[in-house]
Residue, then its C-alpha position, 0 to 999 in steps of 0.5 A: x501301733x497300726x491299731x492305735x492310729x486307726x482307732x477313731x475313739x482314740x485319735x478322733x475323726x481327723x487323727x486316723x491314718x489314710x489308706x496310703x499311710x496304712x499301706x506304707x506302714x504295712x510294708x514296713x511292718x511286714x519287712x520287719x516281721x520277715x527279718x525278725x522271724x528269719x532271725x529267730x529261726x536261725x537262732x533256734x537252729x543254731x541253739x539246737x545244733x541243727x544246720x541252718x535252713x537255706x534262704x528260700x525256706x527262711x523267706x517262705x516260713x517268715x512270710x507265712x508267719x507274717x501273713x498269719x499274724x497280719x490277719x488279726x491286726x488288719x481286722x482290728x485296725x478295720x474295726x477301730x476305723x469303723x467305731x465312732x468317736 
């Protein structure tokens, strides 16, 4: 979604998001990713019969995965904004 709303070829010059909208969307996506990744880690631990990791580990691991995944998305959004439409 972030890539599409920042692509000038798809949305036109006036249709792309501004910096404030992108910042809010980034926070929402980041929080959603952290919650989702921590749930996947808990589910994997339960399925494997392992003890559940503590909350600090979950937060750090989920934030790390989210940060790694955010880099290519941010680059793609930036490239879409630069393209002429």
